[in-house]
C-alpha positions as CSV (number, residue, x, y, z in Angstrom):
1,M,0.0,0.0,0.0
2,V,1.4,3.4,-1.0
3,P,1.3,5.9,1.8
4,P,-0.7,9.1,1.0
5,R,1.4,11.9,-0.1
6,K,1.1,15.3,1.7
7,P,0.3,18.3,-0.6
8,P,3.3,20.1,-1.9
9,G,4.5,22.7,0.5
10,M,2.5,21.3,3.4
11,P,4.6,20.6,6.4
12,G,4.3,17.3,8.5
13,W,1.8,17.6,11.3
14,P,4.3,18.1,14.1
15,A,5.8,20.9,12.1
16,A,2.4,22.3,11.4
17,L,2.0,23.0,14.9
18,G,5.0,25.3,14.7
19,L,7.0,23.2,17.1
20,R,10.8,23.1,17.3
21,L,12.8,19.8,17.5
22,P,13.0,19.8,21.4
23,Q,9.4,20.7,21.6
24,K,8.5,18.0,19.2
25,F,10.3,15.5,21.5
26,L,8.4,16.7,24.6
27,F,5.1,16.6,22.8
28,L,5.6,13.1,21.6
29,L,6.8,12.0,25.0
30,F,3.7,13.5,26.6
31,L,1.4,11.9,24.1
32,S,2.9,8.5,24.6
33,G,2.7,8.8,28.4
34,L,-0.9,9.7,28.2
35,L,-1.8,6.7,26.0
36,T,0.1,4.5,28.4
37,L,-1.7,5.9,31.5
38,C,-5.2,5.5,29.8
39,F,-4.4,1.9,28.8
40,G,-3.0,1.0,32.2
41,A,-6.0,2.5,34.0
42,L,-8.4,-0.2,32.5
43,F,-6.6,-2.7,34.7
44,L,-7.4,-0.7,37.9
45,L,-11.0,-0.4,37.1
46,P,-13.6,-2.5,38.9
47,D,-14.0,-5.9,37.2
48,S,-16.4,-5.6,34.3
49,S,-17.1,-8.0,31.6
50,R,-17.7,-5.2,29.1
51,F,-14.0,-4.2,29.5
52,K,-12.8,-7.8,29.4
53,R,-14.7,-8.2,26.2
54,L,-12.7,-5.5,24.6
55,F,-9.2,-6.7,25.6
56,L,-9.5,-10.5,26.1
57,P,-9.9,-13.2,23.5
58,R,-13.6,-14.0,22.9
59,R,-13.3,-17.3,24.8
60,A,-11.5,-15.8,27.8
61,A,-13.9,-12.9,28.0
62,A,-16.9,-15.2,28.0
63,A,-15.3,-17.3,30.7
64,A,-14.6,-14.3,32.9
65,S,-18.1,-13.1,32.3
66,S,-19.6,-16.5,33.2
67,S,-17.4,-16.8,36.2
68,S,-18.3,-13.4,37.6
69,S,-22.1,-13.9,37.2
70,S,-22.2,-17.5,38.5
71,S,-20.1,-16.5,41.5
72,A,-22.4,-13.6,42.4
73,S,-25.6,-15.7,41.9
74,S,-24.2,-18.8,43.7
75,A,-23.4,-16.4,46.7
76,R,-26.9,-15.2,46.7
77,D,-28.2,-18.7,46.5
78,A,-26.1,-19.9,49.3
79,A,-27.2,-17.0,51.6
80,L,-30.8,-16.7,50.9
81,P,-33.2,-18.7,53.1
82,R,-34.8,-21.7,51.5
83,G,-37.3,-22.6,54.3
84,P,-40.5,-20.7,55.5
85,P,-40.2,-18.3,58.6
86,A,-37.4,-13.2,58.1
87,A,-27.3,10.9,60.0
88,A,-26.5,10.6,62.1
89,E,-23.8,10.4,64.6
90,P,-21.8,7.1,64.4
91,R,-22.4,5.0,67.3
92,H,-19.1,4.0,68.8
93,A,-16.0,4.3,66.9
94,S,-17.1,7.1,64.7
95,P,-18.6,9.7,67.1
96,A,-15.7,10.2,69.3
97,A,-13.7,11.7,66.5
98,P,-15.0,14.7,64.6
99,R,-16.2,13.9,61.0
100,R,-13.1,15.9,59.4
101,L,-10.8,13.9,61.6
102,R,-12.4,10.6,60.7
103,E,-12.1,11.5,56.9
104,Q,-8.4,12.2,57.4
105,L,-7.8,8.9,59.2
106,R,-9.4,6.9,56.4
107,A,-7.6,8.9,53.7
108,A,-4.3,8.3,55.4
109,G,-2.6,5.4,53.7
110,P,-0.1,3.0,55.2
111,P,3.4,4.2,56.3
112,A,5.6,5.1,53.3
113,H,8.2,2.4,54.0
114,T,5.5,-0.4,53.8
115,A,3.9,0.9,50.6
116,A,6.2,-1.0,48.1
117,A,6.0,-4.3,49.9
118,A,2.1,-3.8,50.1
119,R,1.8,-3.3,46.5
120,Q,3.7,-6.4,45.7
121,Q,1.7,-8.5,48.1
122,V,-1.6,-7.1,46.6
123,R,-0.5,-7.9,43.1
124,A,0.1,-11.5,44.1
125,D,-3.0,-11.9,46.3
126,G,-5.5,-9.5,44.9
127,R,-7.3,-11.8,42.6
128,R,-7.4,-14.5,45.3
129,R,-8.9,-11.9,47.8
130,E,-11.5,-11.0,45.3
131,L,-12.7,-14.6,44.9
132,D,-12.8,-14.8,48.7
133,T,-15.8,-12.5,49.0
134,G,-17.9,-15.6,49.4
135,A,-17.3,-19.3,49.8
136,T,-15.8,-20.8,46.7
137,P,-18.2,-22.2,44.1
138,A,-16.8,-25.7,44.8
139,A,-17.3,-25.2,48.5
140,R,-21.0,-24.2,47.8
141,E,-21.7,-27.1,45.6
142,T,-20.4,-29.7,48.2
143,R,-21.8,-28.1,51.2
144,A,-25.1,-29.8,52.2
145,P,-28.0,-27.4,52.2
146,S,-29.1,-26.3,55.6
147,R,-31.8,-24.3,57.2
148,F,-32.3,-22.7,60.5
149,D,-34.8,-24.5,62.9
150,Y,-36.6,-21.5,64.3
151,E,-39.1,-23.4,66.3
152,R,-36.3,-25.4,68.0
153,F,-34.5,-22.2,68.8
154,R,-37.6,-20.6,70.4
155,R,-38.1,-23.7,72.5
156,S,-34.5,-23.6,73.6
157,L,-35.1,-20.1,75.4
158,R,-35.1,-20.3,79.0
159,H,-37.4,-17.4,79.6
160,P,-40.3,-15.8,77.5
161,V,-38.9,-13.0,75.3
162,R,-41.2,-10.4,77.0
163,G,-41.1,-12.0,80.4
164,G,-43.7,-13.4,82.7
165,R,-44.0,-10.4,85.0
166,P,-45.3,-12.2,88.2
167,G,-45.9,-9.8,91.1
168,E,-44.1,-6.8,89.5
169,D,-43.5,-3.5,91.4
170,P,-46.2,-1.1,90.5
171,D,-43.8,1.9,90.7
172,A,-41.4,0.2,88.2
173,R,-44.4,-0.5,86.0
174,A,-45.6,3.0,86.0
175,R,-42.1,4.3,85.1
176,R,-41.9,1.7,82.3
177,M,-45.1,2.9,80.9
178,K,-43.7,6.4,80.7
179,I,-40.8,5.4,78.9
180,K,-43.0,3.4,76.5
181,E,-44.9,6.6,76.0
182,M,-41.6,8.4,75.1
183,M,-40.8,5.7,72.6
184,K,-44.3,6.1,71.0
185,F,-43.9,9.8,70.7
186,A,-40.5,9.5,69.2
187,W,-41.7,7.0,66.7
188,D,-44.9,8.8,65.7
189,S,-43.0,12.0,65.1
190,Y,-40.4,10.2,63.0
191,K,-43.4,8.5,61.0
192,Q,-45.1,11.8,60.6
193,Y,-42.2,14.0,59.3
194,A,-39.4,11.6,58.3
195,F,-40.7,8.1,57.6
196,G,-38.2,6.2,55.4
197,K,-35.4,8.8,55.9
198,N,-32.6,7.8,58.2
199,E,-33.4,10.1,61.0
200,L,-35.7,12.9,62.2
201,R,-35.0,16.5,62.4
202,P,-37.6,17.4,65.0
203,L,-37.2,21.2,65.0
204,T,-37.5,21.6,61.3
205,K,-39.8,18.7,61.1
206,N,-38.2,16.9,58.2
207,G,-36.0,13.9,57.5
208,H,-32.1,13.5,57.4
209,I,-30.4,11.0,55.1
210,G,-26.6,11.7,55.6
211,N,-23.8,10.0,53.9
212,M,-22.9,7.4,56.4
213,F,-25.0,4.5,55.1
214,G,-24.1,4.5,51.4
215,G,-27.5,5.2,50.1
216,L,-29.5,2.9,52.5
217,R,-32.6,4.4,54.0
218,G,-34.7,3.8,57.0
219,A,-32.1,3.5,59.7
220,T,-34.5,4.6,62.4
221,V,-37.0,2.0,61.2
222,V,-34.6,-0.9,61.4
223,D,-33.0,0.4,64.6
224,A,-36.5,0.7,66.3
225,L,-37.9,-2.7,65.2
226,D,-36.9,-4.7,68.3
227,T,-37.6,-1.9,70.7
228,L,-41.1,-1.5,69.3
229,Y,-41.7,-5.3,69.7
230,I,-40.4,-5.5,73.2
231,M,-42.5,-2.6,74.3
232,E,-45.5,-4.3,72.8
233,L,-46.2,-1.4,70.4
234,E,-47.8,-3.8,68.0
235,E,-49.3,-1.3,65.5
236,E,-46.1,0.5,65.2
237,F,-44.1,-2.6,64.8
238,Q,-46.3,-3.7,62.0
239,E,-45.8,-0.3,60.2
240,A,-42.0,-0.8,60.5
241,K,-42.2,-4.4,59.2
242,K,-44.3,-3.3,56.3
243,W,-41.7,-0.6,55.4
244,V,-38.9,-3.2,55.4
245,E,-41.0,-5.5,53.2
246,K,-42.1,-2.9,50.6
247,S,-39.6,0.0,50.7
248,F,-36.3,-1.2,52.1
249,D,-34.1,-1.1,48.9
250,L,-30.7,-2.8,49.2
251,N,-29.7,-1.9,45.6
252,V,-27.8,1.2,46.4
253,N,-24.5,2.7,45.2
254,G,-22.5,4.7,47.8
255,E,-19.9,4.6,50.4
256,A,-21.0,3.3,53.7
257,S,-19.5,2.7,57.0
258,L,-19.0,-1.1,57.4
259,F,-19.4,-0.6,61.3
260,E,-22.5,1.4,61.3
261,V,-24.3,-0.6,58.6
262,N,-23.4,-3.8,60.5
263,I,-24.5,-2.8,64.0
264,R,-27.6,-0.9,63.0
265,Y,-29.0,-2.6,60.0
266,I,-27.5,-6.2,60.2
267,G,-27.9,-6.1,63.9
268,G,-31.5,-4.7,63.8
269,L,-32.7,-7.2,61.1
270,L,-31.1,-10.2,62.9
271,A,-32.7,-9.2,66.3
272,A,-36.1,-8.7,64.6
273,Y,-35.9,-12.1,62.9
274,Y,-34.9,-13.9,66.2
275,L,-37.7,-12.2,68.1
276,T,-40.5,-12.8,65.5
277,G,-39.4,-15.5,63.1
278,E,-40.5,-13.2,60.2
279,E,-38.6,-14.4,57.2
280,V,-38.3,-10.9,55.6
281,F,-35.9,-9.8,58.3
282,K,-33.6,-12.8,57.7
283,S,-33.6,-12.5,54.0
284,K,-32.7,-8.9,54.2
285,A,-29.9,-9.4,56.7
286,L,-28.3,-12.1,54.6
287,E,-28.5,-10.1,51.5
288,L,-27.0,-7.0,53.1
289,G,-24.3,-9.2,54.8
290,E,-23.1,-10.3,51.3
291,K,-22.7,-6.7,50.3
292,L,-20.2,-6.1,53.1
293,L,-17.9,-9.0,52.3
294,P,-15.7,-7.1,49.7
295,A,-14.4,-4.8,52.6
296,F,-12.4,-7.8,53.7
297,N,-10.5,-7.9,50.3
298,T,-7.2,-6.6,51.8
299,P,-3.8,-8.3,52.1
300,T,-4.4,-9.0,55.8
301,G,-8.2,-9.7,55.7
302,I,-8.7,-6.7,58.1
303,P,-11.7,-5.0,56.5
304,R,-11.6,-1.4,55.4
305,G,-13.8,0.9,57.3
306,V,-15.7,2.2,54.4
307,I,-17.2,0.2,51.5
308,N,-19.2,1.0,48.3
309,L,-22.4,-1.1,48.6
310,G,-22.7,-0.9,44.8
311,S,-19.3,-2.2,43.9
312,W,-17.8,-5.6,44.3
313,S,-14.2,-4.5,43.7
314,W,-12.0,-1.9,45.3
315,G,-8.4,-1.1,44.8
316,W,-6.0,-1.5,47.6
317,A,-5.1,2.1,47.6
318,S,-8.6,3.0,49.0
319,A,-7.7,1.5,52.3
320,G,-6.4,3.8,55.1
321,S,-6.1,2.9,58.7
322,S,-8.7,0.5,60.0
323,I,-10.2,1.4,63.4
324,L,-10.1,-1.1,66.3
325,A,-13.8,-0.5,67.3
326,E,-15.0,-0.9,63.7
327,F,-13.3,-4.2,62.5
328,G,-13.5,-5.5,66.1
329,T,-17.2,-5.0,66.2
330,L,-18.4,-7.5,63.6
331,H,-18.0,-10.9,65.3
332,L,-21.5,-11.3,66.9
333,E,-23.4,-10.4,63.8
334,F,-21.2,-12.3,61.3
335,L,-21.5,-15.6,63.4
336,H,-25.2,-15.2,63.1
337,L,-25.1,-14.7,59.5
338,T,-23.3,-17.9,59.1
339,E,-25.7,-19.6,61.6
340,L,-28.7,-18.5,59.5
341,S,-27.3,-19.1,56.0
342,G,-25.1,-22.1,56.4
343,N,-22.4,-20.1,54.6
344,P,-19.2,-20.3,56.7
345,V,-17.6,-17.2,54.9
346,F,-19.0,-14.8,57.5
347,A,-17.5,-16.6,60.4
348,E,-14.2,-17.2,58.6
349,K,-13.8,-13.4,58.0
350,V,-14.2,-12.4,61.6
351,M,-12.1,-15.4,62.9
352,N,-9.3,-14.2,60.6
353,I,-9.3,-10.8,62.4
354,R,-8.6,-12.7,65.6
355,K,-5.7,-14.4,64.1
356,V,-4.2,-11.1,62.9
357,L,-4.7,-9.4,66.3
358,N,-3.1,-12.4,68.1
359,R,0.0,-12.2,65.9
360,V,0.7,-8.5,66.2
361,E,2.7,-7.3,69.1
362,K,0.6,-5.2,71.6
363,P,2.4,-2.5,73.5
364,Q,2.1,-3.1,77.3
365,G,-0.6,-5.6,76.4
366,L,-2.8,-2.8,75.1
367,Y,-4.7,-2.6,71.8
368,P,-4.0,0.7,69.8
369,N,-6.9,2.1,67.9
370,F,-5.5,2.1,64.3
371,L,-4.3,-0.9,62.3
372,S,-3.1,-1.0,58.6
373,P,-5.2,-3.4,56.7
374,V,-2.2,-3.6,54.3
375,T,0.5,-4.5,56.6
376,G,-1.2,-5.7,59.7
377,N,0.8,-3.4,61.9
378,W,-0.4,-0.7,64.3
379,V,-0.3,2.7,62.7
380,Q,-0.1,4.8,66.0
381,H,-0.2,4.0,69.6
382,H,-3.3,5.8,70.8
383,V,-5.4,3.5,73.1
384,S,-9.0,4.4,74.2
385,I,-11.8,2.5,76.0
386,G,-14.0,5.2,74.6
387,G,-14.5,6.1,70.9
388,L,-12.3,4.2,68.4
389,G,-11.7,1.3,70.7
390,D,-14.8,0.8,72.9
391,S,-16.9,-1.9,71.4
392,F,-13.9,-4.2,70.4
393,Y,-13.6,-5.0,74.1
394,E,-17.4,-5.4,74.5
395,Y,-17.5,-7.9,71.8
396,L,-14.8,-10.1,73.2
397,I,-16.7,-10.8,76.4
398,K,-20.1,-11.0,74.6
399,S,-18.6,-13.5,72.0
400,W,-17.7,-15.8,74.9
401,L,-21.2,-15.4,76.4
402,M,-23.0,-15.8,73.0
403,S,-21.1,-19.1,72.5
404,D,-22.5,-20.4,75.8
405,K,-19.2,-19.9,77.3
406,K,-17.4,-22.1,74.8
407,D,-15.3,-19.4,72.9
408,S,-12.3,-19.7,75.3
409,E,-10.1,-17.6,72.9
410,A,-12.5,-14.6,73.2
411,K,-12.5,-15.0,77.0
412,K,-8.7,-15.0,77.2
413,M,-8.4,-12.0,74.9
414,Y,-10.9,-10.1,77.1
415,D,-9.2,-11.0,80.4
416,D,-5.7,-10.1,79.1
417,A,-7.0,-6.8,77.7
418,L,-8.9,-5.9,80.9
419,E,-5.8,-6.7,83.1
420,A,-3.6,-4.3,80.8
421,I,-6.4,-1.6,81.0
422,E,-6.6,-1.8,84.8
423,K,-2.9,-1.6,85.0
424,H,-2.1,1.2,82.7
425,L,-5.3,3.2,82.2
426,V,-7.6,3.0,85.3
427,R,-6.8,5.8,87.7
428,R,-8.4,7.4,90.8
429,S,-8.9,11.2,91.0
430,A,-8.0,13.3,93.9
431,G,-11.7,13.5,94.8
432,G,-12.0,9.6,94.8
433,L,-13.5,9.0,91.4
434,T,-12.4,6.1,89.4
435,Y,-12.0,6.7,85.6
436,I,-10.3,5.2,82.5
437,A,-7.9,7.5,80.9
438,E,-6.6,7.4,77.4
439,W,-3.1,6.4,76.4
440,R,-0.9,8.1,73.8
441,G,2.3,6.4,73.3
442,G,2.8,5.9,77.0
443,I,1.5,9.4,78.1
444,L,-1.9,9.5,79.8
445,D,-4.7,11.8,78.8
446,H,-6.8,12.2,81.8
447,K,-10.1,12.3,79.9
448,M,-13.1,9.9,79.7
449,G,-15.6,10.0,77.0
450,H,-19.4,9.4,77.3
451,L,-18.8,6.4,75.0
452,A,-16.4,4.9,77.6
453,C,-19.2,4.8,80.1
454,F,-20.4,1.5,78.7
455,S,-17.4,0.0,80.5
456,G,-19.1,-0.1,83.8
457,G,-21.7,-2.6,82.4
458,M,-19.2,-4.6,80.5
459,I,-16.9,-5.1,83.5
460,A,-19.9,-6.1,85.6
461,L,-21.0,-8.6,82.9
462,G,-17.5,-10.1,82.8
463,A,-17.2,-10.1,86.6
464,E,-20.2,-12.3,86.9
465,H,-18.1,-15.1,85.2
466,A,-14.8,-14.3,86.7
467,S,-12.9,-16.4,89.2
468,E,-14.1,-16.2,92.8
469,E,-11.0,-14.3,93.9
470,R,-11.5,-11.8,91.2
471,K,-15.4,-11.5,91.0
472,Q,-15.9,-9.0,93.7
473,H,-12.9,-6.9,92.7
474,Y,-14.3,-6.5,89.2
475,M,-17.8,-5.8,90.5
476,D,-16.4,-3.0,92.7
477,L,-14.5,-1.6,89.7
478,A,-17.6,-1.7,87.6
479,A,-19.6,0.2,90.3
480,E,-17.0,2.8,90.7
481,I,-16.7,3.6,87.0
482,T,-20.6,3.7,86.7
483,N,-20.6,6.0,89.7
484,T,-18.1,8.3,88.0
485,C,-20.3,8.4,84.7
486,H,-23.4,9.3,87.1
487,E,-21.4,12.1,88.5
488,S,-20.7,13.6,85.0
489,Y,-24.6,13.8,84.8
490,A,-25.1,15.1,88.3
491,R,-22.6,17.9,88.0
492,S,-24.3,19.4,84.9
493,D,-27.1,21.9,85.1
494,T,-29.3,19.7,82.8
495,K,-28.5,16.5,84.6
496,L,-27.3,15.0,81.3
497,G,-23.7,14.2,80.8
498,P,-21.3,15.8,78.4
499,E,-19.6,14.1,75.4
500,A,-16.3,14.0,77.4
501,F,-15.2,15.0,80.8
502,R,-11.9,15.5,82.4
503,F,-9.8,15.1,85.6
504,D,-7.2,17.8,85.3
505,T,-6.7,21.5,86.4
506,G,-8.7,20.8,89.5
507,T,-11.9,19.8,87.6
508,E,-13.4,16.4,88.0
509,A,-16.1,14.7,85.9
510,M,-16.9,17.9,84.0
511,A,-16.1,19.0,80.4
512,T,-13.6,21.7,80.2
513,R,-13.7,22.4,76.5
514,L,-16.6,23.9,74.7
515,S,-16.5,21.2,72.0
516,E,-17.2,18.6,74.6
517,R,-20.2,20.0,76.3
518,Y,-22.9,18.6,74.1
519,Y,-25.2,15.6,74.6
520,I,-26.8,13.8,71.5
521,L,-29.1,11.4,73.3
522,R,-26.4,8.9,74.0
523,P,-27.1,5.6,75.7
524,E,-23.8,4.4,77.4
525,V,-24.5,5.6,80.9
526,V,-28.0,4.2,81.1
527,E,-26.6,1.0,79.5
528,S,-24.4,0.6,82.5
529,Y,-27.3,1.4,85.0
530,M,-29.2,-1.5,83.3
531,Y,-26.5,-4.0,83.7
532,M,-25.6,-2.9,87.2
533,W,-29.3,-3.2,88.2
534,R,-29.7,-6.7,86.8
535,L,-26.5,-7.9,88.4
536,T,-26.8,-6.2,91.8
537,H,-30.5,-5.1,92.2
538,D,-29.2,-1.9,94.0
539,L,-32.2,0.5,93.8
540,K,-29.9,3.4,93.1
541,Y,-29.4,2.4,89.6
542,R,-33.2,2.6,89.0
543,Q,-33.2,5.9,90.6
544,W,-30.4,7.3,88.6
545,G,-32.1,6.1,85.5
546,W,-35.3,7.9,86.4
547,E,-33.3,11.1,86.8
548,V,-32.2,10.6,83.2
549,V,-35.8,10.2,82.1
550,K,-37.0,13.4,83.8
551,A,-33.9,15.3,82.3
552,L,-34.7,13.9,78.7
553,E,-38.3,15.0,79.1
554,K,-37.4,18.5,80.4
555,H,-34.5,19.4,78.1
556,C,-34.7,17.2,75.0
557,R,-38.3,16.7,74.2
558,V,-39.6,19.2,71.7
559,E,-42.9,19.5,69.7
560,A,-41.9,16.9,67.1
561,G,-39.6,14.4,68.9
562,F,-36.4,14.4,70.9
563,S,-33.4,16.5,70.2
564,G,-29.7,16.5,71.4
565,I,-28.5,19.7,73.1
566,R,-25.4,21.7,72.5
567,D,-24.5,22.5,76.2
568,V,-25.4,20.5,79.2
569,Y,-24.1,23.2,81.5
570,T,-27.0,25.7,80.7
571,T,-30.6,25.3,81.8
572,V,-31.8,26.8,78.6
573,P,-29.9,24.7,76.1
574,T,-29.9,25.1,72.3
575,H,-31.1,22.0,70.5
576,D,-29.1,20.3,67.7
577,N,-32.2,19.3,65.6
578,M,-31.4,15.6,65.4
579,Q,-33.3,12.6,66.9
580,Q,-30.6,10.0,66.5
581,S,-31.8,6.5,65.5
582,F,-29.8,5.0,68.4
583,F,-32.0,6.9,70.8
584,L,-34.8,4.6,69.8
585,A,-32.6,1.5,69.6
586,E,-30.6,2.0,72.7
587,T,-31.3,4.8,75.1
588,L,-35.0,4.2,75.4
589,K,-34.6,0.3,75.3
590,Y,-32.1,0.3,78.1
591,L,-34.3,2.6,80.2
592,Y,-37.3,0.4,79.5
593,L,-35.4,-2.8,80.5
594,L,-34.1,-1.1,83.7
595,F,-37.7,-1.0,85.0
596,C,-38.5,-4.5,83.6
597,E,-38.2,-7.9,85.5
598,D,-35.0,-9.7,84.8
599,D,-36.8,-12.3,82.5
600,V,-37.6,-9.7,79.9
601,L,-34.8,-10.3,77.4
602,S,-33.0,-12.2,80.1
603,L,-29.2,-12.2,80.0
604,D,-29.4,-16.0,80.2
605,D,-30.7,-16.1,76.7
606,W,-29.5,-12.9,75.0
607,V,-26.6,-10.6,74.4
608,F,-27.0,-7.1,73.1
609,N,-24.8,-6.0,70.2
610,T,-23.4,-2.6,70.6
611,E,-26.5,-0.9,69.2
612,A,-28.5,-2.8,71.8
613,H,-30.0,-5.3,69.3
614,P,-30.5,-8.6,71.2
615,L,-28.9,-11.6,69.7
616,P,-29.4,-15.1,71.1
617,V,-26.9,-17.2,73.1
618,N,-26.2,-20.4,71.2
619,H,-27.5,-22.9,73.7
620,T,-27.4,-25.6,70.9
621,N,-27.0,-25.9,67.2
622,F,-30.2,-24.9,65.5
623,K,-29.2,-25.8,61.9
624,T,-30.9,-28.9,60.4
625,K,-30.0,-30.6,57.1
626,A,-32.5,-29.8,54.4
627,S,-33.9,-32.7,52.5
628,V,-32.6,-32.7,48.9
629,Q,-35.5,-32.6,46.6
């Protein structure tokens, strides 16, 4: 073929641009680099059969497309039930750090000296990790189908879910009915002004969606399900159930907090299923659980804190530091996902987290708050029993209890961690108040967050099962910490506690910074009251709880719901215009249970996840082999 001639006197195209020789060279270099970048970027995009069809041979592209679709469909088939009957402020890890700090932490990659090794490891392991988002096809084909025997599970419970209420105290009943009225008011306000949105803005009477749930809606609906059921608000429960059946859409595309979706949505749906046996709750929980699995596709298997619910593939570079309270607060829910689906992948993911944590060296026996999901090393030595660390410790002791005290590994991890906490973080103030400080590379910060006030209840729960020589010691420690948290309420003008309180500059159990004076309807203090009441039956815990009820009514109840306040040290506080979903899931539930008899959601039968959703103790194995048709 003869190349076309250029017209006489017409220069070549580089010359036509008026470029000199060095400029021509730079231009060609830039153009070649741009083409290389564009071509290489295709390999960093999420897996897509359309791209593969462009660049792979026809047979290979077809195989890749078939493998991708069959893997996704078989994962759904394995998880979906086969038998008949089922903005918020982040709850634990997230709220302690301001939103801007959390974004910086997630954006921060692994230390520079580890990046090259991490890239090599990801190149070698990346494809295998992607395939591990569910059980392998071969494993699914060979695993015998199973279903959860719900009727057998209900027969195994040692107490009626809502209790028997023989000879109950009339004063306790009256107070419980008041809390039930508060719950109905909060729900009715949400239903009227924000139904289907994530949370209610009670001052402006509209809904709030936020960006924490990746496009999921109805956080308040799912969070409130079990509270409505336990309080026997039957009509309201049916409204919530109908919304889940008809309007709860899981086909969303957005970045979500793995932690928040797990504790609120997965936890809420699982609890609703176990309480009622309604199949819609189980199927939604299992489908949503599958969408969380890609978060574990890291070199270590430590999940990322943020996941796109609409994408099944993420590059390694999107992983920043993972937070202890986030990746450490999956165990309870994921074991139940395996229990209900028969798919072991959920349990395998969280058991691998334990393996990583047991391998890594712990400074002074403590668990720092930040871990690289790429290297498996601590990123910085900041230890807190409040935000960023809290529910990791809670889930250790509750994993042991949920296993019917068979998970000895969890119990040992809890005992060792509590011993280190008591040695290095527990301090007593000049005024005699016991508190848990934060630890920053060996230097104590004498501050305790509201989030850390759950620890009184946790330590009491663990003390109940400690050795005889340690049992009373830990019960005393739990009572002292709970008393300190009560003091943070009692020393404020509203009788509600601040976000954080300090023990320095002559001040005790009070916020000393303007940024720590707010209260957003948090539950941790009344959570400890509930546990301390059930384990000691000391009437002061009911009295303290009733003081909280009165303070909520006086300072947080507004015309269209309940709102947090910006300053607990003024008797005319400014409201923050947010009725948090956890107010219905936790704060009101714990207050209600405080005035119930002990057999209502008995601690013999249930453990509460960190959003107060009850999950059953595994007294026996409830899975049965399904007959093959």
